[in-house]
DSSP file (Angstrom, degrees, kcal/mol; ACC not computed):
  #  RESIDUE AA STRUCTURE BP1 BP2  ACC     N-H-->O    O-->H-N    N-H-->O    O-->H-N    TCO  KAPPA ALPHA  PHI   PSI    X-CA   Y-CA   Z-CA
    1    1 A M              0   0    0      0, 0.0     2,-0.4     0, 0.0     0, 0.0   0.000 360.0 360.0 360.0 117.3    0.0    0.0    0.0
    2    2 A A        -     0   0    0      2,-0.0     2,-0.3     1,-0.0     0, 0.0  -0.664 360.0-143.9 -85.0 135.1    1.5    3.3   -1.1
    3    3 A L        -     0   0    0     -2,-0.4     2,-1.1    98,-0.0    -1,-0.0  -0.764  16.0-122.9-101.2 149.0    0.8    6.3    1.1
    4    4 A D        -     0   0    0     -2,-0.3     2,-0.3    96,-0.0    -2,-0.0  -0.751  36.2-173.9 -92.5  97.8    0.3    9.7   -0.4
    5    5 A Y        -     0   0    0     -2,-1.1    95,-0.1     1,-0.1    93,-0.1  -0.712  22.6-117.9 -91.9 142.8    3.0   11.9    1.3
    6    6 A S     >  -     0   0    0     93,-0.5     4,-2.4    -2,-0.3     5,-0.2  -0.240  27.5-110.0 -65.8 161.6    3.2   15.7    0.8
    7    7 A Q  H  > S+     0   0    0      1,-0.2     4,-2.8     2,-0.2     5,-0.2   0.870 120.6  55.4 -60.0 -36.4    6.3   17.2   -0.7
    8    8 A K  H  > S+     0   0    0     89,-0.2     4,-2.8     2,-0.2     5,-0.3   0.929 107.0  49.9 -69.9 -42.5    7.1   18.8    2.7
    9    9 A V  H  > S+     0   0    0     88,-0.7     4,-2.0     1,-0.2    -2,-0.2   0.941 112.6  47.1 -58.4 -48.2    7.0   15.3    4.3
   10   10 A M  H  X S+     0   0    0     -4,-2.4     4,-3.2     2,-0.2     5,-0.3   0.916 112.4  50.0 -56.0 -46.3    9.3   13.9    1.6
   11   11 A D  H  X S+     0   0    0     -4,-2.8     4,-3.0     1,-0.2    -2,-0.2   0.928 112.9  45.0 -65.2 -42.7   11.7   16.8    1.9
   12   12 A H  H  < S+     0   0    0     -4,-2.8    -1,-0.2     1,-0.2    -2,-0.2   0.805 115.8  49.3 -71.7 -25.5   11.9   16.5    5.7
   13   13 A F  H  < S+     0   0    0     -4,-2.0    -2,-0.2    -5,-0.3    -1,-0.2   0.910 120.0  34.4 -73.8 -43.5   12.3   12.7    5.3
   14   14 A I  H  < S+     0   0    0     -4,-3.2    -2,-0.2     1,-0.2    -3,-0.2   0.857 134.3  27.7 -82.4 -32.1   15.1   12.9    2.7
   15   15 A N  S  < S-     0   0    0     -4,-3.0    -1,-0.2    -5,-0.3    -2,-0.1  -0.510  84.0-172.3-123.4  62.2   16.7   16.0    4.1
   16   16 A P        -     0   0    0      0, 0.0     3,-0.4     0, 0.0     2,-0.3  -0.302  14.2-136.6 -64.2 138.5   16.0   16.0    7.8
   17   17 A R  S    S+     0   0    0      1,-0.2    57,-0.2    51,-0.1    58,-0.1  -0.634  75.5  13.6 -89.8 147.9   16.9   19.0    9.8
   18   18 A N  S    S+     0   0    0     -2,-0.3    40,-2.0     1,-0.2     2,-0.3   0.799  78.3 169.4  62.8  38.3   18.6   19.1   13.2
   19   19 A V  B     +a   58   0A   0     -3,-0.4     2,-0.3    38,-0.2    -1,-0.2  -0.576  34.2  45.6 -79.2 141.0   19.7   15.4   13.2
   20   20 A G  S    S-     0   0    0     38,-2.7     2,-0.3    -2,-0.3    23,-0.1  -0.837  80.7 -65.8 132.4-165.2   22.0   14.2   16.0
   21   21 A E        -     0   0    0     -2,-0.3     3,-0.1    36,-0.1    37,-0.1  -0.850  22.9-139.7-122.3 157.9   22.7   14.4   19.6
   22   22 A I    >   -     0   0    0     -2,-0.3     3,-1.9     1,-0.1    22,-0.1  -0.931  16.7-157.5-116.1 105.5   23.7   17.3   22.0
   23   23 A P  T 3  S+     0   0    0      0, 0.0    -1,-0.1     0, 0.0     0, 0.0   0.847  92.1  35.7 -58.5 -37.9   26.2   15.7   24.3
   24   24 A D  T 3  S+     0   0    0     -3,-0.1    19,-0.0    19,-0.0    -3,-0.0  -0.180  88.4 169.6-106.3  38.7   25.6   18.3   27.1
   25   25 A A    <   -     0   0    0     -3,-1.9    20,-0.2     1,-0.1     3,-0.1  -0.115  35.2-146.5 -56.5 144.8   21.9   18.7   26.5
   26   26 A D  S    S+     0   0    0     18,-2.9     2,-0.3     1,-0.3    99,-0.2   0.740  87.0  17.8 -80.6 -27.9   19.9   20.7   29.0
   27   27 A G  E     -B   44   0A   0     17,-1.3    17,-3.0    95,-0.1     2,-0.4  -0.985  64.1-169.6-149.3 139.2   16.9   18.5   28.4
   28   28 A I  E     +B   43   0A   0     -2,-0.3     2,-0.4    89,-0.2    15,-0.2  -0.992  10.2 178.5-132.1 131.8   16.4   15.0   26.9
   29   29 A G  E     -B   42   0A   0     13,-2.3    13,-2.8    -2,-0.4     2,-0.4  -0.982   6.0-169.9-135.6 146.0   13.0   13.5   26.0
   30   30 A E  E     +B   41   0A   0     -2,-0.4     2,-0.3    11,-0.2    11,-0.2  -0.999   4.5 179.1-139.4 142.5   12.1   10.2   24.4
   31   31 A A  E     +B   40   0A   0      9,-2.2     9,-3.0    -2,-0.4     2,-0.3  -0.990   6.5 179.8-139.5 144.5    8.8    8.9   23.1
   32   32 A G  E     -B   39   0A   0     -2,-0.3     7,-0.2     7,-0.2    -2,-0.0  -0.977  23.7-142.3-146.1 158.4    7.9    5.6   21.5
   33   33 A N     >  -     0   0    0      5,-2.3     4,-2.5    -2,-0.3     5,-0.4  -0.948   7.0-164.7-120.5 110.0    5.1    3.7   20.0
   34   34 A P  T  4 S+     0   0    0      0, 0.0    -1,-0.1     0, 0.0     5,-0.0   0.779  86.5  62.1 -64.4 -24.9    5.1    0.0   20.7
   35   35 A K  T  4 S+     0   0    0      1,-0.2    -2,-0.0     3,-0.1     0, 0.0   0.941 122.5  18.2 -66.3 -44.1    2.5   -0.8   18.0
   36   36 A C  T  4 S-     0   0    0     -3,-0.2    -1,-0.2     2,-0.1    27,-0.0   0.610  99.3-123.5-104.6 -12.4    4.8    0.6   15.1
   37   37 A G     <  +     0   0    0     -4,-2.5     2,-0.3     1,-0.3    24,-0.1   0.524  56.1 149.4  83.3   6.2    8.2    0.6   16.7
   38   38 A D        -     0   0    0     -5,-0.4    -5,-2.3    22,-0.1     2,-0.4  -0.557  21.8-175.4 -75.3 133.9    8.9    4.3   16.1
   39   39 A I  E     -BC  32  61A   0     22,-2.7    22,-2.6    -2,-0.3     2,-0.4  -0.994   4.3-168.5-131.9 130.0   11.1    5.8   18.8
   40   40 A M  E     -BC  31  60A   0     -9,-3.0    -9,-2.2    -2,-0.4     2,-0.4  -0.937   5.0-169.3-117.6 140.1   12.1    9.5   19.0
   41   41 A K  E     -BC  30  59A   0     18,-2.3    18,-2.2    -2,-0.4     2,-0.4  -0.999   7.5-165.2-127.7 128.6   14.7   11.2   21.1
   42   42 A I  E     -BC  29  58A   0    -13,-2.8   -13,-2.3    -2,-0.4     2,-0.4  -0.942   2.0-162.7-115.3 133.3   14.9   15.0   21.4
   43   43 A Y  E     -BC  28  57A   0     14,-2.8    14,-2.2    -2,-0.4     2,-0.4  -0.969   9.0-162.8-121.4 129.9   17.8   17.0   22.9
   44   44 A L  E     -BC  27  56A   0    -17,-3.0   -18,-2.9    -2,-0.4   -17,-1.3  -0.887  15.9-166.6-116.5 143.1   17.5   20.6   24.0
   45   45 A K  E     - C   0  55A   0     10,-2.7     9,-1.7    -2,-0.4    10,-1.7  -0.986  23.5-174.9-120.6 119.3   20.0   23.3   24.6
   46   46 A V  E     - C   0  53A   0     -2,-0.5     7,-0.2     7,-0.3    35,-0.1  -0.921  29.8-125.0-120.0 135.9   18.3   26.2   26.5
   47   47 A N  E  >> - C   0  52A   0      5,-2.7     4,-2.8    -2,-0.4     5,-0.5  -0.715  21.7-152.6 -71.9 115.0   19.6   29.6   27.5
   48   48 A P  T  45S+     0   0    0      0, 0.0    -1,-0.1     0, 0.0    -2,-0.0   0.718  91.0  53.2 -70.0 -16.7   18.9   29.6   31.2
   49   49 A D  T  45S+     0   0    0      1,-0.1    -2,-0.0     3,-0.1    -3,-0.0   0.831 125.8  20.8 -82.0 -30.4   18.6   33.4   31.3
   50   50 A T  T  45S-     0   0    0     -3,-0.4    -1,-0.1     2,-0.2     3,-0.1   0.554  91.6-132.4-110.7 -15.8   16.0   33.7   28.6
   51   51 A N  T  <5 +     0   0    0     -4,-2.8    31,-1.9     1,-0.2     2,-0.4   0.731  57.6 146.4  58.3  25.0   14.5   30.1   28.6
   52   52 A I  E   < -DC  81  47A   0     -5,-0.5    -5,-2.7    29,-0.2     2,-1.0  -0.777  56.6-120.0 -94.4 138.3   14.9   30.2   24.8
   53   53 A I  E     + C   0  46A   0     27,-2.9    26,-2.8    -2,-0.4    -7,-0.3  -0.641  33.7 177.3 -72.2 103.5   15.7   27.0   23.0
   54   54 A E  E     +     0   0A   0     -9,-1.7     2,-0.3    -2,-1.0    -1,-0.2   0.832  67.0  11.3 -80.0 -35.0   19.1   27.8   21.3
   55   55 A D  E     - C   0  45A   0    -10,-1.7   -10,-2.7    23,-0.0     2,-0.3  -0.992  60.9-178.9-146.7 148.8   19.6   24.3   19.8
   56   56 A V  E     + C   0  44A   0     -2,-0.3     2,-0.3   -12,-0.2   -12,-0.2  -0.983   6.0 176.4-148.6 133.7   17.6   21.2   19.3
   57   57 A K  E     - C   0  43A   0    -14,-2.2   -14,-2.8    -2,-0.3     2,-0.3  -0.919   8.0-161.0-135.5 164.0   18.5   17.9   17.8
   58   58 A F  E     -aC  19  42A   0    -40,-2.0   -38,-2.7    -2,-0.3     2,-0.4  -0.992  14.4-159.9-148.3 153.5   16.8   14.6   17.4
   59   59 A K  E     - C   0  41A   0    -18,-2.2   -18,-2.3    -2,-0.3     2,-0.4  -0.993  22.2-176.6-131.7 124.8   17.4   10.9   16.7
   60   60 A T  E     - C   0  40A   0     -2,-0.4     2,-0.7   -20,-0.2   -20,-0.2  -0.991  20.6-163.8-129.5 128.2   14.5    8.9   15.4
   61   61 A F  E     + C   0  39A   0    -22,-2.6   -22,-2.7    -2,-0.4     2,-0.3  -0.943  58.3  72.9-103.6 106.1   14.2    5.3   14.6
   62   62 A G  S    S-     0   0    0     -2,-0.7    -2,-0.1   -24,-0.2   -25,-0.1  -0.992  77.1 -41.6 174.2-170.4   11.1    5.0   12.4
   63   63 A C     >  -     0   0    0     -2,-0.3     4,-2.3     1,-0.1     5,-0.2  -0.021  65.2 -87.7 -75.7 179.1    9.2    5.5    9.2
   64   64 A A  H  > S+     0   0    0      1,-0.2     4,-2.8     2,-0.2     5,-0.2   0.902 128.5  51.4 -55.2 -46.7    9.3    8.4    6.8
   65   65 A S  H  > S+     0   0    0      1,-0.2     4,-2.4     2,-0.2    -1,-0.2   0.881 109.2  51.2 -61.3 -40.6    6.4   10.2    8.8
   66   66 A A  H  > S+     0   0    0      2,-0.2     4,-1.9     1,-0.2    -2,-0.2   0.920 113.3  43.1 -62.9 -46.6    8.3    9.7   12.1
   67   67 A I  H  X S+     0   0    0     -4,-2.3     4,-2.4     2,-0.2    -2,-0.2   0.905 115.6  48.0 -68.2 -43.3   11.5   11.2   10.8
   68   68 A A  H  X S+     0   0    0     -4,-2.8     4,-2.5    -5,-0.2     5,-0.2   0.875 112.1  50.8 -64.9 -37.2    9.7   14.1    9.0
   69   69 A S  H  X S+     0   0    0     -4,-2.4     4,-2.3     2,-0.2    -1,-0.2   0.875 111.5  47.0 -66.8 -40.7    7.6   14.8   12.1
   70   70 A S  H  X S+     0   0    0     -4,-1.9     4,-1.9    -5,-0.2    -2,-0.2   0.920 113.3  49.3 -65.3 -44.3   10.7   14.9   14.3
   71   71 A S  H  X S+     0   0    0     -4,-2.4     4,-1.9     2,-0.2    -2,-0.2   0.936 114.7  43.3 -62.3 -50.5   12.5   17.2   11.8
   72   72 A M  H  X S+     0   0    0     -4,-2.5     4,-2.0     1,-0.2    -2,-0.2   0.906 110.7  55.6 -69.1 -39.4    9.6   19.6   11.5
   73   73 A A  H  X S+     0   0    0     -4,-2.3     4,-1.1     1,-0.2    -1,-0.2   0.890 107.7  48.7 -57.8 -39.9    9.0   19.7   15.2
   74   74 A T  H  X S+     0   0    0     -4,-1.9     4,-1.7     1,-0.2     3,-0.3   0.893 110.6  51.6 -67.3 -37.6   12.6   20.7   15.9
   75   75 A E  H  < S+     0   0    0     -4,-1.9    -1,-0.2     1,-0.2    -2,-0.2   0.855 108.4  52.1 -65.0 -32.6   12.4   23.4   13.3
   76   76 A L  H  < S+     0   0    0     -4,-2.0    -1,-0.2     1,-0.2    -2,-0.2   0.697 115.8  38.1 -76.5 -21.9    9.2   24.7   14.9
   77   77 A I  H >< S+     0   0    0     -4,-1.1     3,-2.2    -3,-0.3   -24,-0.3   0.626  85.0 110.4-105.2 -15.3   10.6   25.0   18.5
   78   78 A K  T 3< S+     0   0    0     -4,-1.7   -24,-0.2     1,-0.3     3,-0.1  -0.420  90.2  14.1 -65.1 131.8   14.1   26.2   17.7
   79   79 A G  T 3  S+     0   0    0    -26,-2.8    -1,-0.3     1,-0.3     2,-0.2   0.460 105.0 113.8  82.2   3.8   14.5   29.8   18.9
   80   80 A R  S <  S-     0   0    0     -3,-2.2   -27,-2.9   -27,-0.2    -1,-0.3  -0.668  72.9-101.9-101.0 159.6   11.3   29.7   20.9
   81   81 A T  B  >  -D   52   0A   0    -29,-0.3     4,-2.7    -2,-0.2   -29,-0.2  -0.300  35.6-110.2 -69.7 162.4   10.8   29.9   24.7
   82   82 A I  H  > S+     0   0    0    -31,-1.9     4,-1.9     1,-0.2    -1,-0.1   0.803 120.8  55.5 -65.9 -25.9   10.2   26.7   26.5
   83   83 A E  H  > S+     0   0    0    -32,-0.2     4,-1.1     2,-0.2    -1,-0.2   0.911 109.6  45.2 -70.2 -42.2    6.6   27.9   27.2
   84   84 A D  H >4 S+     0   0    0      1,-0.2     3,-0.5     2,-0.2     4,-0.2   0.931 111.6  52.3 -63.2 -42.3    6.1   28.4   23.5
   85   85 A A  H >< S+     0   0    0     -4,-2.7     3,-1.8     1,-0.3    -1,-0.2   0.894 103.1  59.1 -61.5 -40.2    7.6   25.1   22.7
   86   86 A W  H 3< S+     0   0    0     -4,-1.9    -1,-0.3     1,-0.3    -2,-0.2   0.865 101.6  56.0 -55.3 -36.4    5.3   23.4   25.2
   87   87 A N  T << S+     0   0    0     -4,-1.1     2,-0.4    -3,-0.5    -1,-0.3   0.455  75.8 115.0 -81.1   2.8    2.3   24.6   23.2
   88   88 A L    <   -     0   0    0     -3,-1.8     2,-0.2    -4,-0.2    27,-0.0  -0.600  55.7-156.1 -74.6 124.3    3.4   23.1   20.0
   89   89 A T     >  -     0   0    0     -2,-0.4     4,-1.8     1,-0.1     3,-0.2  -0.658  27.9-116.6-105.7 163.6    0.7   20.5   19.2
   90   90 A N  H  > S+     0   0    0      1,-0.2     4,-2.8    -2,-0.2     5,-0.2   0.903 117.5  57.5 -60.3 -39.6    0.9   17.3   17.1
   91   91 A S  H  > S+     0   0    0      1,-0.2     4,-2.8     2,-0.2    -1,-0.2   0.863 104.2  51.0 -60.6 -36.6   -1.8   18.9   14.8
   92   92 A A  H  > S+     0   0    0     -3,-0.2     4,-1.9     2,-0.2    -1,-0.2   0.867 109.9  50.7 -72.1 -34.9    0.5   21.9   14.2
   93   93 A V  H  X S+     0   0    0     -4,-1.8     4,-0.9     2,-0.2    -2,-0.2   0.943 113.7  44.0 -63.3 -48.3    3.4   19.6   13.3
   94   94 A A  H ><>S+     0   0    0     -4,-2.8     5,-2.8     1,-0.2     3,-0.8   0.936 113.0  51.6 -61.1 -46.6    1.2   17.7   10.8
   95   95 A E  H ><5S+     0   0    0     -4,-2.8     3,-1.5     1,-0.2    -1,-0.2   0.852 106.7  53.0 -57.6 -39.4   -0.2   21.0    9.4
   96   96 A A  H 3<5S+     0   0    0     -4,-1.9    -1,-0.2     1,-0.3    -2,-0.2   0.700 106.8  54.5 -74.7 -16.1    3.3   22.4    8.9
   97   97 A L  T <<5S-     0   0    0     -4,-0.9   -88,-0.7    -3,-0.8    -1,-0.3   0.311 121.9-111.4 -92.1   7.0    4.1   19.2    6.9
   98   98 A D  T < 5S-     0   0    0     -3,-1.5    -3,-0.2   -90,-0.1    -2,-0.1   0.813  76.8 -46.0  62.8  32.1    1.0   19.9    4.7
   99   99 A G      < -     0   0    0     -5,-2.8   -93,-0.5    -6,-0.2   -90,-0.2   0.013  54.2-125.3 102.2 154.6   -0.6   16.9    6.3
  100  100 A L        -     0   0    0    -95,-0.1     5,-0.1   -91,-0.0   -95,-0.1  -0.963  39.5 -92.4-130.6 153.1    0.1   13.3    7.2
  101  101 A P    >   -     0   0    0      0, 0.0     3,-3.1     0, 0.0     4,-0.3  -0.429  42.2-113.9 -59.7 141.0   -1.9   10.2    6.2
  102  102 A P  G >  S+     0   0    0      0, 0.0     3,-1.2     0, 0.0     4,-0.3   0.830 116.9  55.1 -52.8 -35.9   -4.5    9.5    8.9
  103  103 A I  G 3  S+     0   0    0      1,-0.2     3,-0.1     2,-0.1    35,-0.0   0.556 108.7  50.9 -77.2  -1.8   -2.7    6.2    9.8
  104  104 A K  G X> S+     0   0    0     -3,-3.1     3,-1.7     1,-0.1     4,-0.5   0.279  75.6 100.9-111.6   9.8    0.5    8.1   10.4
  105  105 A M  H X>  +     0   0    0     -3,-1.2     4,-1.4    -4,-0.3     3,-0.8   0.788  69.8  71.3 -61.6 -28.4   -0.8   10.8   12.7
  106  106 A H  H 3> S+     0   0    0     -4,-0.3     4,-2.0     1,-0.2    -1,-0.3   0.734  86.9  65.6 -61.5 -18.7    0.6    9.1   15.6
  107  107 A C  H <> S+     0   0    0     -3,-1.7     4,-1.8     2,-0.2    -1,-0.2   0.880 101.5  47.7 -71.6 -36.2    4.0   10.1   14.4
  108  108 A S  H <X S+     0   0    0     -3,-0.8     4,-1.9    -4,-0.5    -1,-0.2   0.835 108.5  55.3 -68.4 -30.0    3.2   13.7   15.0
  109  109 A V  H  X S+     0   0    0     -4,-1.4     4,-2.6     2,-0.2    -2,-0.2   0.896 106.0  52.6 -67.9 -42.4    1.8   12.7   18.5
  110  110 A L  H  X S+     0   0    0     -4,-2.0     4,-3.0     1,-0.2     5,-0.3   0.923 106.2  52.4 -59.7 -42.4    5.2   11.1   19.2
  111  111 A A  H  X S+     0   0    0     -4,-1.8     4,-2.2     1,-0.2    -1,-0.2   0.940 111.3  47.2 -60.2 -47.5    7.1   14.3   18.3
  112  112 A E  H  X S+     0   0    0     -4,-1.9     4,-2.6     1,-0.2    -1,-0.2   0.927 113.0  48.3 -57.8 -45.9    4.8   16.3   20.7
  113  113 A E  H  X S+     0   0    0     -4,-2.6     4,-2.5     2,-0.2    -2,-0.2   0.890 109.8  51.4 -68.7 -39.1    5.3   13.8   23.5
  114  114 A A  H  X S+     0   0    0     -4,-3.0     4,-2.5     2,-0.2    -1,-0.2   0.917 112.2  48.4 -63.9 -42.9    9.2   13.7   23.0
  115  115 A I  H  X S+     0   0    0     -4,-2.2     4,-2.8    -5,-0.3     5,-0.2   0.945 111.3  48.2 -65.1 -46.2    9.3   17.5   23.2
  116  116 A H  H  X S+     0   0    0     -4,-2.6     4,-2.5     1,-0.2    -2,-0.2   0.936 112.5  49.3 -58.9 -46.1    7.1   17.6   26.3
  117  117 A T  H  X S+     0   0    0     -4,-2.5     4,-2.1     2,-0.2   -89,-0.2   0.906 113.2  47.5 -61.0 -44.1    9.4   14.9   28.0
  118  118 A A  H  X S+     0   0    0     -4,-2.5     4,-2.4     2,-0.2   -90,-0.2   0.929 112.7  48.3 -62.5 -45.0   12.5   16.9   27.0
  119  119 A L  H  X S+     0   0    0     -4,-2.8     4,-2.6     1,-0.2    -2,-0.2   0.896 111.6  49.2 -63.9 -40.8   11.0   20.2   28.4
  120  120 A N  H  X S+     0   0    0     -4,-2.5     4,-2.6    -5,-0.2    -1,-0.2   0.860 109.1  54.0 -63.9 -38.0   10.0   18.5   31.6
  121  121 A D  H  X S+     0   0    0     -4,-2.1     4,-2.3     2,-0.2    -2,-0.2   0.919 111.3  46.2 -62.3 -44.2   13.6   17.1   31.9
  122  122 A Y  H  X S+     0   0    0     -4,-2.4     4,-1.4     2,-0.2     6,-0.2   0.942 112.7  48.3 -61.9 -47.5   14.8   20.6   31.6
  123  123 A R  H  <>S+     0   0    0     -4,-2.6     5,-3.2     1,-0.2     3,-0.4   0.919 112.4  49.1 -60.8 -43.0   12.4   22.0   34.1
  124  124 A Q  H ><5S+     0   0    0     -4,-2.6     3,-1.6     1,-0.2    -1,-0.2   0.932 109.8  51.4 -61.2 -48.0   13.2   19.2   36.6
  125  125 A K  H 3<5S+     0   0    0     -4,-2.3    -1,-0.2     1,-0.3    -2,-0.2   0.721 113.7  45.3 -60.7 -24.8   17.0   19.8   36.2
  126  126 A H  T 3<5S-     0   0    0     -4,-1.4    -1,-0.3    -3,-0.4    -2,-0.2   0.139 118.2-107.2-110.0  16.2   16.5   23.6   36.8
  127  127 A G  T < 5S+     0   0    0     -3,-1.6     2,-0.2     1,-0.2    -3,-0.2   0.705  74.5 138.5  65.2  24.0   14.1   23.2   39.9
  128  128 A M      < -     0   0    0     -5,-3.2     2,-0.3    -6,-0.2    -1,-0.2  -0.613  62.2 -96.3 -92.4 158.7   11.1   24.3   37.9
  129  129 A K        -     0   0    0     -2,-0.2     2,-0.1    -3,-0.1    -1,-0.1  -0.554  38.8-131.3 -75.0 132.3    7.7   22.6   38.2
  130  130 A T        -     0   0    0     -2,-0.3   -10,-0.1    -7,-0.1    -1,-0.1  -0.459  15.7-127.8 -79.3 158.2    7.0   20.0   35.6
  131  131 A I        -     0   0    0    -15,-0.2   -11,-0.1    -2,-0.1     2,-0.1  -0.918  21.9-114.0-111.4 130.6    3.8   20.0   33.7
  132  132 A P        -     0   0    0      0, 0.0     2,-0.4     0, 0.0   -16,-0.0  -0.360  32.6-129.2 -64.1 138.8    1.6   16.9   33.3
  133  133 A M        -     0   0    0     -2,-0.1     2,-0.3     1,-0.0   -20,-0.0  -0.673  11.8-131.1 -91.3 138.5    1.5   15.7   29.9
  134  134 A E        -     0   0    0     -2,-0.4     2,-0.6     1,-0.0    -1,-0.0  -0.654  20.0-131.6 -85.5 142.9   -1.9   14.9   28.1
  135  135 A H        -     0   0    0     -2,-0.3     2,-0.3   -22,-0.0    -1,-0.0  -0.859  17.4-146.1 -99.2 125.8   -2.2   11.6   26.4
  136  136 A H        -     0   0    0     -2,-0.6     2,-0.3   -27,-0.1   -27,-0.0  -0.640  12.6-125.4 -91.0 145.9   -3.5   11.6   22.9
  137  137 A E              0   0    0     -2,-0.3    -1,-0.0     1,-0.1   -28,-0.0  -0.622 360.0 360.0 -84.4 146.4   -5.6    8.9   21.5
  138  138 A E              0   0    0     -2,-0.3   -32,-0.2   -29,-0.0    -1,-0.1   0.408 360.0 360.0-118.6 360.0   -4.3    7.4   18.3
């Protein structure tokens, strides 16, 4: 079964942005889906004075939609405050990719969850209150 991917999904899959690790990351988050096997890990470098995400990297084991969602999500939060980054939704990631096939929407959910986990890791390391994560249905 061939899926109809947008040009943006294909571009972010073939030429992903912000791939890699940040060795001295201020926050690290991981999310995975046992049904499909996709695993995303997000690394954040945050300016503690401004709470702006100065660098973000990802490593994703997964399908084209998972890699594209990770790439786009990192692009959308880079240069934003941690508060702004928290408000990034899976729908916004999918929309920025000009849509995902319905059976691949869980990939954008994983990106949102990995970012939330990384942000809460940063908050915890800096004595800030963590925010409970909402669980999305897939």
